[in-house]
C-alpha positions in Angstrom: -15.8 35.7 23.3 -18.7 33.8 21.2 -19.0 29.9 21.7 -19.5 28.4 18.3 -20.8 24.8 17.6 -19.1 23.6 14.5 -20.8 20.4 14.0 -23.8 20.4 11.6 -27.1 18.7 12.8 -25.7 17.5 16.1 -29.2 16.9 17.4 -30.1 15.1 14.7 -33.6 17.2 14.6 -33.6 17.1 11.1 -35.0 13.6 11.0 -31.5 12.4 8.6 -28.3 12.0 9.4 -27.0 14.2 6.7 -24.4 16.0 6.5 -22.8 12.9 8.6 -21.4 9.8 7.1 -22.5 6.6 8.7 -21.6 3.1 8.5 -23.9 0.4 9.9 -26.0 3.6 11.8 -29.7 5.0 11.0 -31.7 8.0 12.7 -34.1 6.8 15.3 -37.0 8.8 16.9 -37.8 6.0 19.2 -35.3 7.5 21.8 -33.4 10.9 22.1 -31.7 12.8 25.0 -33.3 16.0 24.0 -36.0 16.8 21.1 -37.0 14.1 18.9 -34.1 12.3 17.3 -31.0 10.8 17.6 -28.2 8.6 15.8 -28.4 4.4 16.4 -24.9 2.7 16.0 -25.5 -0.8 15.3 -24.3 -3.6 18.0 -23.2 -6.8 18.0 -20.4 -8.3 15.4 -20.6 -4.7 13.4 -18.3 -1.9 12.9 -20.7 0.9 13.1 -19.7 4.8 13.4 -21.1 8.6 12.4 -18.2 10.9 11.0 -18.4 14.6 10.0 -15.6 16.9 8.9 -15.6 20.6 9.7 -13.8 23.9 9.0 -11.6 25.0 11.5 -8.9 27.7 12.2 -5.3 26.7 13.4 -3.9 27.5 16.9 -7.2 26.8 18.8 -8.7 24.0 20.9 -11.7 22.6 21.0 -14.4 21.0 23.2 -16.2 17.9 21.9 -19.3 17.1 24.0 -22.0 14.3 23.2 -24.6 12.1 25.1 -24.7 8.4 24.9 -26.9 5.7 25.8 -27.8 2.1 24.8 -31.1 0.4 23.3 -32.8 -2.7 25.0 -31.3 -4.9 27.6 -27.9 -6.0 26.3 -24.9 -4.6 27.5 -22.7 -1.8 25.8 -19.7 -2.5 24.1 -16.7 -0.3 23.5 -16.8 3.1 22.0 -14.4 5.0 20.9 -14.5 9.0 19.9 -11.7 10.8 17.7 -10.5 14.2 16.5 -8.2 14.2 14.0 -6.8 17.9 12.4 -6.3 17.8 8.5 -4.9 20.6 6.4 -6.9 21.7 3.5 -6.2 19.3 1.1 -7.0 16.6 4.0 -3.7 15.5 4.7 -3.6 14.6 8.5 -1.5 16.7 10.5 -1.9 15.7 14.2 -4.1 13.6 16.4 -6.2 15.9 18.6 -8.4 13.7 21.0 -8.9 10.0 21.4 -11.2 8.6 24.1 -12.0 5.1 24.4 -15.3 4.1 26.8 -14.7 0.2 27.8 -17.6 -2.3 27.7 -20.7 -1.8 29.9 -20.2 1.6 30.9 -23.3 3.2 29.2 -26.8 3.3 30.5 -29.8 2.1 28.8 -32.4 4.6 27.2 -35.3 2.9 28.6 -34.7 4.3 31.8 -34.1 8.0 30.4 -30.7 7.9 31.5 -27.6 9.3 29.2 -23.8 9.5 29.7 -22.4 13.0 28.6 -19.1 13.1 27.6 -17.2 16.3 28.0 -13.7 16.3 26.1 -10.9 19.3 25.3 -8.8 18.5 22.1 -5.1 19.3 22.0 -4.2 22.7 20.3 -4.5 22.3 16.4 -1.6 22.9 14.4 -1.2 26.5 13.1 -1.8 25.2 9.2 -4.9 23.1 10.2 -8.1 23.9 8.2 -10.4 20.9 9.1 -11.1 18.7 11.9 -12.2 14.9 11.2 -14.9 14.2 14.5 -15.4 10.2 14.6 -17.7 8.4 17.3 -17.5 4.9 16.7 -19.4 1.8 18.1 -16.4 -1.1 18.2 -17.7 -4.7 17.1 -18.2 -7.2 20.1 -20.6 -10.2 19.8 -23.7 -9.8 22.4 -23.7 -5.9 22.6 -26.6 -3.3 22.5 -27.1 -0.8 19.4 -25.6 2.7 21.0 -27.9 5.9 21.0 -25.7 9.1 20.2 -27.5 12.6 20.6 -26.4 16.6 20.9 -23.1 16.4 19.6 -21.1 19.6 19.7 -17.6 20.8 18.7 -17.2 23.9 20.5 -14.4 26.6 20.3 -12.8 26.8 23.7 -13.2 29.8 25.8 -10.4 32.1 25.5 -9.2 30.1 22.1 -5.8 29.4 21.5 -3.0 32.2 21.4 -3.1 34.4 18.8 -1.0 34.9 15.6 2.4 36.9 16.4 2.2 40.7 15.4 4.9 42.0 13.4 8.1 42.9 14.8 8.3 46.5 15.3 10.6 49.2 13.5 14.2 49.0 14.9 15.1 52.2 17.0 18.4 54.6 15.9 21.5 53.6 16.8 23.1 55.2 19.9 26.0 57.4 19.9 29.3 55.5 20.1 30.9 55.7 23.6 34.2 57.5 24.4 37.2 55.1 24.0 39.0 54.3 27.2 42.3 55.0 28.0 45.2 52.6 26.3 46.3 50.0 29.2 50.3 49.7 30.1 52.3 47.8 27.9 53.5 44.7 29.8 57.2 43.8 30.2 59.3 42.3 27.4 59.4 38.8 27.5 62.8 36.9 27.7 64.2 35.6 24.6 63.1 32.1 23.1 65.8 29.6 22.4 67.4 29.3 19.0 65.2 27.6 16.8 66.1 24.1 15.1 68.3 24.2 11.9 66.4 24.4 8.8 66.5 21.7 6.1 68.9 21.7 3.6 68.0 23.7 0.4 67.1 22.6 -2.9 70.6 21.3 -5.1 70.9 24.3 -7.9 70.7 23.6 -11.4 73.6 22.1 -13.4 75.6 24.8 -15.3 75.8 24.9 -19.1 78.3 22.7 -20.8 81.5 24.0 -22.0 82.2 25.1 -25.7 83.5 22.0 -27.5 87.1 21.9 -28.5 88.7 22.3 -32.4 88.4 19.2 -34.5 92.0 18.0 -35.1 93.6 17.5 -38.8 92.6 14.5 -40.8 95.4 11.7 -41.4 96.4 11.1 -44.9 94.8 8.4 -47.1 96.7 4.9 -47.7 97.6 3.7 -51.0 94.9 1.3 -52.7 95.9 -2.3 -53.4 96.3 -3.3 -57.0 92.9 -5.1 -58.7 93.2 -8.8 -59.5 92.9 -9.9 -63.0 89.4 -11.0 -64.4 89.2 -14.7 -65.9 87.7 -15.2 -69.2 84.0 -16.6 -69.7 83.3 -20.0 -70.8 81.2 -20.4 -74.1 77.7 -20.9 -73.8 76.3 -24.3 -75.3 73.6 -24.4 -77.9 70.0 -25.0 -76.6 68.5 -28.2 -77.8 64.7 -28.0 -79.6 61.5 -28.9 -77.3 60.2 -31.9 -78.3 56.3 -32.3 -79.6 53.4 -32.7 -76.8 52.0 -36.3 -76.6 48.0 -36.3 -76.8 46.3 -36.4 -73.6 44.6 -40.0 -72.9 41.0 -40.5 -71.9 40.1 -40.9 -68.5 39.4 -44.1 -66.8 36.0 -45.1 -65.6 35.5 -44.3 -61.9 35.8 -47.5 -59.9 33.1 -49.0 -58.0 32.8 -47.8 -54.0 34.2 -50.6 -51.9 31.9 -52.2 -49.4 31.2 -50.6 -46.1 33.2 -52.1 -43.1 31.8 -53.4 -40.3 30.5 -51.2 -37.3 33.2 -51.5 -34.6 32.1 -52.5 -31.1 29.9 -50.3 -28.8 31.8 -48.9 -25.7 30.9 -49.6 -22.4 27.8 -47.1 -21.1 29.3 -44.3 -18.6 28.4 -44.4 -15.0 24.7 -42.0 -14.7 25.3 -38.7 -13.0 23.8 -38.0 -9.4 20.2 -36.8 -9.7 19.8 -32.8 -9.2 18.1 -31.5 -6.6 14.4 -31.4 -7.0 12.8 -27.7 -7.8 10.3 -26.0 -5.4 6.7 -27.2 -6.3 4.5 -23.9 -6.7 0.8 -24.9 -5.8 -1.8 -25.2 -8.4 -4.7 -23.3 -9.1 -7.2 -24.8 -6.6 -10.5 -22.7 -7.3 -11.0 -22.3 -3.7 -13.1 -19.2 -2.3 -12.3 -18.5 1.3 -15.1 -16.4 3.1 -14.9 -14.6 6.5 -17.7 -15.0 8.6 -17.6 -12.6 11.2 -20.5 -13.7 13.7 -19.2 -17.2 13.7 -15.4 -16.9 14.3 -13.9 -18.8 11.5 -13.8 -19.1 7.3 -15.9 -21.1 5.0 -13.9 -23.0 2.2 -16.0 -23.3 -0.9 -15.1 -25.6 -4.2 -15.4 -23.2 -7.2 -16.2 -26.2 -9.3 -19.1 -27.5 -7.1 -20.1 -24.6 -5.2 -20.1 -26.2 -2.1 -18.4 -25.7 1.3 -15.4 -28.5 2.0 -13.9 -27.1 5.1 -14.4 -24.8 7.9 -11.3 -23.2 9.8 -11.4 -21.6 13.0 -9.6 -18.3 13.2 -9.7 -15.1 15.7 -12.7 -13.2 17.1 -14.9 -11.6 14.3 -12.8 -12.1 11.2 -13.4 -9.2 8.7 -10.7 -9.4 5.6 -9.1 -12.5 3.8 -6.4 -12.3 1.1 -4.6 -15.1 -0.5 -1.0 -15.7 -1.8 -1.6 -18.0 -4.8 2.0 -18.3 -5.2 2.8 -20.0 -1.1 -1.0 -21.3 -0.9 -1.3 -19.2 2.2 -4.6 -17.4 3.3 -4.8 -14.3 5.6 -7.6 -13.5 8.0 -7.6 -10.5 9.5 -9.4 -10.6 13.2 -11.2 -7.3 14.3 -12.1 -8.3 17.9 -9.4 -10.2 18.9 -7.0 -8.9 22.0 -4.6 -6.3 20.0 -6.1 -7.4 16.6 -4.2 -10.2 14.9 -3.7 -11.7 11.6 -4.6 -15.7 11.0 -1.8 -17.4 8.6 -3.6 -20.7 7.5 -1.8 -23.4 5.2 -4.4 -23.9 2.2 -3.1 -27.5 1.5 -4.1 -28.6 5.3 -6.8 -26.0 6.2 -4.9 -25.2 9.4 -3.6 -22.0 11.4 0.1 -22.3 10.9 0.5 -18.8 12.6 -0.7 -15.9 14.5 0.9 -12.2 13.8 -0.3 -9.0 16.0 -1.0 -6.1 14.1 -2.6 -2.4 15.0 -5.7 -1.8 16.6 -8.9 -1.8 14.9 -7.9 -3.3 11.6 -10.1 -5.0 9.2 -9.0 -5.0 6.0 -6.1 -7.0 4.3 -4.4 -7.7 1.2 -1.4 -9.6 -0.5 1.4 -8.8 -2.6 2.3 -12.3 -3.9 5.4 -11.4 -5.9 6.8 -9.5 -2.7 5.3 -11.9 -0.7 3.9 -9.0 1.7 0.8 -8.8 3.5 -1.0 -5.2 3.9 -3.8 -4.2 6.8 -5.0 -0.6 7.8 -6.0 0.2 11.3 -8.6 2.9 11.5 -7.6 4.2 15.1 -3.8 4.6 14.5 -4.1 5.6 11.0 -1.6 3.3 9.8 -0.8 0.6 7.1 1.2 -2.5 8.8 3.3 -4.5 6.6 3.9 -8.5 7.2 6.7 -10.2 5.7 5.1 -13.5 4.6 8.4 -15.8 4.6 8.8 -14.9 8.2 5.2 -14.1 9.5 6.5 -11.0 11.5 5.9 -7.1 11.2 8.2 -5.7 8.7 7.0 -1.9 8.9 3.9 0.4 10.1 3.6 3.1 7.5 1.4 6.4 8.8 -1.0 7.7 6.3 -4.2 9.5 6.3 -7.1 9.9 8.9 -9.3 6.5 9.4 -8.1 4.3 6.6 -10.9 2.0 6.0 -9.2 -0.2 3.1 -6.0 -1.0 1.6 -5.2 -3.1 -1.8 -1.6 -3.7 -3.8 -0.7 -3.9 -7.4 2.1 -6.0 -7.5 3.1 -5.3 -10.9 3.9 -1.8 -9.8 4.9 -2.4 -6.2 2.1 0.1 -5.0 0.0 -0.2 -1.9 -3.1 2.3 -2.0 -4.7 3.0 1.3 -8.2 4.8 1.5 -8.2 7.5 4.0 -12.2 8.0 4.9 -11.5 10.8 7.5 -9.2 13.2 5.2 -10.8 12.7 2.0 -8.0 11.2 -0.1 -6.0 7.9 -0.5 -2.2 7.4 0.0 0.3 5.7 -2.4 3.1 3.7 -0.5 6.1 2.6 -2.5 6.4 -1.3 -1.1 9.8 -1.3 -1.7 10.9 1.8 0.3 7.6 2.0 3.0 7.0 5.5 2.3 4.2 7.6 1.1 5.3 8.9 -2.3 1.7 10.5 -3.4 -1.7 11.8 -1.8 -4.6 11.6 -4.5 -7.8 13.5 -3.2 -11.1 11.7 -3.4 -14.6 12.8 -1.0 -14.6 10.1 1.6 -13.1 7.1 0.0 -14.2 3.6 1.4 -13.1 0.7 -0.8 -10.5 0.0 -3.5 -10.3 -2.2 -6.6 -7.3 -2.7 -8.6 -7.0 -4.1 -12.5 -3.4 -4.9 -12.7 -3.2 -4.7 -16.4 -4.3 -1.2 -17.2 -3.2 0.4 -13.8 -6.4 1.9 -13.2 -7.6 2.1 -9.3 -11.4 2.2 -8.5 -12.4 3.7 -5.4 -16.1 3.5 -3.9 -17.4 6.5 -1.9 -20.3 6.2 0.1 -21.1 10.0 0.5 -21.1 10.6 -3.3 -22.2 7.3 -4.4 -19.5 7.3 -7.0 -16.7 5.3 -8.0 -13.5 7.5 -8.4 -10.8 6.0 -11.6 -7.7 6.8 -11.0 -4.6 6.6 -13.2 -1.9 4.8 -11.3 0.8 6.6 -13.4 0.0 9.9 -12.8 -2.3 9.4 -9.6 -5.2 11.7 -10.6 -8.8 11.0 -10.6 -9.7 11.2 -14.5 -13.4 9.6 -14.3 -16.1 9.3 -11.9 -19.1 6.5 -12.3 -22.3 7.0 -10.9 -23.0 3.6 -8.8 -26.0 2.5 -6.0 -27.0 3.6 -2.4 -24.3 3.0 0.2 -21.6 1.2 -1.8 -19.2 -0.9 -0.3 -16.2 -3.2 -1.8 -15.0 -3.0 -5.3 -13.2 -5.8 -7.4 -11.7 -6.2 -11.1 -11.7 -8.8 -13.8 -8.4 -7.6 -15.6 -9.1 -10.4 -18.3 -12.4 -8.7 -19.5 -11.5 -5.2 -17.9 -14.8 -5.3 -16.0 -15.7 -3.7 -12.5 -18.0 -4.7 -9.8 -19.3 -2.6 -7.2 -21.1 -3.8 -4.1 -24.3 -1.4 -3.5 -25.3 -2.5 0.4 -28.3 -0.2 0.5 -29.8 -1.5 -2.8 -28.8 -5.3 -2.4 -27.1 -5.4 -6.0 -23.7 -5.2 -8.0 -22.7 -2.5 -10.1 -21.1 -3.9 -13.4 -18.8 -1.4 -15.0 -17.2 -1.5 -18.5 -13.6 -0.1 -18.0 -13.2 1.1 -21.3 -16.1 3.3 -21.2 -16.3 3.9 -17.4 -20.4 3.2 -17.6 -22.6 0.8 -16.0 -23.4 -1.7 -18.3 -25.5 -4.2 -15.9 -27.0 -4.1 -12.0 -27.2 -7.8 -10.7 -29.6 -8.8 -7.9 -28.2 -10.5 -4.7 -28.8 -11.2 -1.1 -29.6 -9.0 1.6 -26.7 -6.1 3.0 -24.2 -7.4 0.8 -20.6 -6.3 1.4 -17.9 -8.6 0.1 -17.0 -9.0 -3.6 -13.9 -10.9 -5.3 -13.4 -11.9 -8.8 -11.8 -15.2 -10.2 -10.5 -14.4 -13.1 -9.5 -17.4 -14.5 -13.4 -18.7 -14.3 -14.7 -15.2 -14.7 -16.8 -16.0 -11.4 -17.7 -13.5 -8.8 -18.5 -14.0 -5.6 -20.9 -11.7 -3.5 -21.1 -12.2 0.7 -24.4 -11.1 1.9 -24.2 -10.3 5.5 -27.8 -10.7 6.5 -28.8 -14.0 4.7 -25.4 -15.7 5.8 -25.0 -16.5 2.2 -22.6 -16.2 -0.7 -24.1 -15.3 -4.3 -22.5 -16.8 -7.1 -22.5 -14.9 -10.3 -21.4 -15.5 -13.9 -19.5 -13.0 -15.4 -21.0 -14.1 -19.0 -24.1 -13.5 -18.5 -23.8 -11.0 -15.4 -26.3 -13.2 -13.7 -26.6 -15.0 -10.2 -26.1 -18.6 -10.7 -26.1 -20.0 -7.4 -26.2 -19.2 -3.5 -24.2 -20.9 -0.9 -25.1 -21.0 2.6 -22.1 -19.8 5.1 -21.4 -19.0 8.5 -23.0 -15.8 10.4 -22.5 -12.2 9.0 -20.0 -13.2 6.5 -17.6 -10.2 5.4 -14.4 -10.4 3.3 -13.8 -13.1 0.9 -10.4 -14.3 -0.6 -9.9 -16.3 -3.8 -7.0 -18.8 -5.0 -7.9 -19.2 -8.5 
C-alpha cells in the first residue's frame, strides 16, 4: 500500500506558510529541521498556532508526524497538537487526536536538536471527509518562540477496514423433511369442579298495556234554576256646560340668587400610609472602558469623558476577553492561562473582583446577554461554548459546537448565540433559551464576530480570505461579503449608525463599512498590531487595542479619525464598554 502525505507544504520549503492558516506565526530561514525553512510560532503571552484542513476518506486512521524545537535561551511553553474529523460540510464528527506537551520539554534549535513527534489518530467516522490539523503554542509569560518543521499527516499502513461487500444471493430453500409420527394421546384428566353460579340475568322488558274498558253511559242533565228579575235602570242626569278658560297670567321675574353659604369646617387629615418598598436602582450609564492587559494580568479602567485611566484591576493570568453587563454593572474577564481557565467577575461600582468562575480549557473570548443575564465563553481545545448564570456566578451549561471556536457573540434581542468555528469553517447558532445548536452557517475559516442588534445582521471576519461575511440572522445565510485588510481580527458594530468596524492587524488600521451598502467607506490608521475593537454607541466613539504599542486608540465615529491615544498595560487584547 502506498503511503500518502495529505499535508501541503509541511516542510515550508515554498518559503511561505500557505496554505496553512497562521495566527501569530511566521516563516523563518534561521532554523530548520530539514531544508531551508520552518514555521515560527510566537512565544510569551501570545496564543499562536498553524492549522490546515485536508481531505480524507472515512474509516481510516492516520499518522501525525512533526518536529519541534525552540528559538533562544528562554524555556519552551506548553504545546498542543490536535486532529478533528469533519464531514463534507465542515461539521465536527469526532476528535481524532489530542497531544499536550508540558512546558520546558522542547530542545533548543541552536544546538541543532529537534524533538520528533509520532502519533496515531483514532479511526475516522465512515462519513468523515476532512481532517482539521492544529499545532498550537499556548500563551505563557517568559517562554520562547516554538519552531515547527516537517509536518506530515499520513494514511496509516494497512488502512482501516474496507467497506462491507454486498450480501450474496440467498440460496434455494431445501426440501421439507418428513413429518414425524404423532405422539400418544395423554390420559383424560379428571373432571373439574362445578363452576360458580352465574350472575342473575337482566329483567325482561315490561309487557304491553291491556285494552281499555268501554266508557259508561252519561247520566241525565239536571234541570236549570230560574233566572232572577233584572232591576230597572235609573235616568241619566244632564251634563253641565264647560266654562270659558281664563287668560294665562304673565311669568313673574326670576328672583335674585341667594348668597353662598359659609364653607364647612375641614375634617381632620387622615393618617399617612406606610412608605412602599424602594425599587432596585439600575446603574446609570457610566461611560467606562475596560481593557484586558494580557501581559500585565490586569484590566485598565478608562474614563470615556477624559480619556484617562481611573483604575487598574488585578485579575487572573493573561486576561484576554472582556464583556460588560450594563444592567448589573458587572464586568467579566476571561483568564486564558489561569489554572483550568477561569472568569473574573468584577463589581463596576468598586472595581474589585467579587467572584471567580471555572470554565473550559483554552478559552479566550467572552460575551454577555444583559437581558438573560448570561455570560458566554468559547473553548478552542474542547470545542464547546460555556454558559454562565450571572445571578449565581455558576456554570449553567456546556454546549458542543464546531472545531476550534475562536469567538462567541450574542444577540440579546433574538436570544441567539454565535460561535465562530475556525477548524470546521462554519458558525454555530445556539438558542440561549434551550442551550441547543439550531443552525450551522458555512463560512470559510471564521475568526471574530460582530452583531448589529437592530438589523439582525452578523458580521464575521476571516483571516484566510480577508473578507467580512454578512449573515442574515433570520435565514442564517451569507448574503454578502466585503473585502477588508490583511490579517483581520475583531469586529464590532454601531447599531445607531449601522456602521461596522473591522481591525486589520497586518496593516495597522481599521476598515469602516457601511451596513446599508456593504462597502468600505474609510480606513483609519491606528497603532502597531491592533487586535480588539469595541464601540460606545451612545457617544459614537470606537476603541482599538494596539498589542505592540501597549496603547488604546480612540476614534471619533463622526470624523472617522483617531482623536486620542491612551497608554495601558502590556499586550492589550479585548475591550469591554459600559456606555
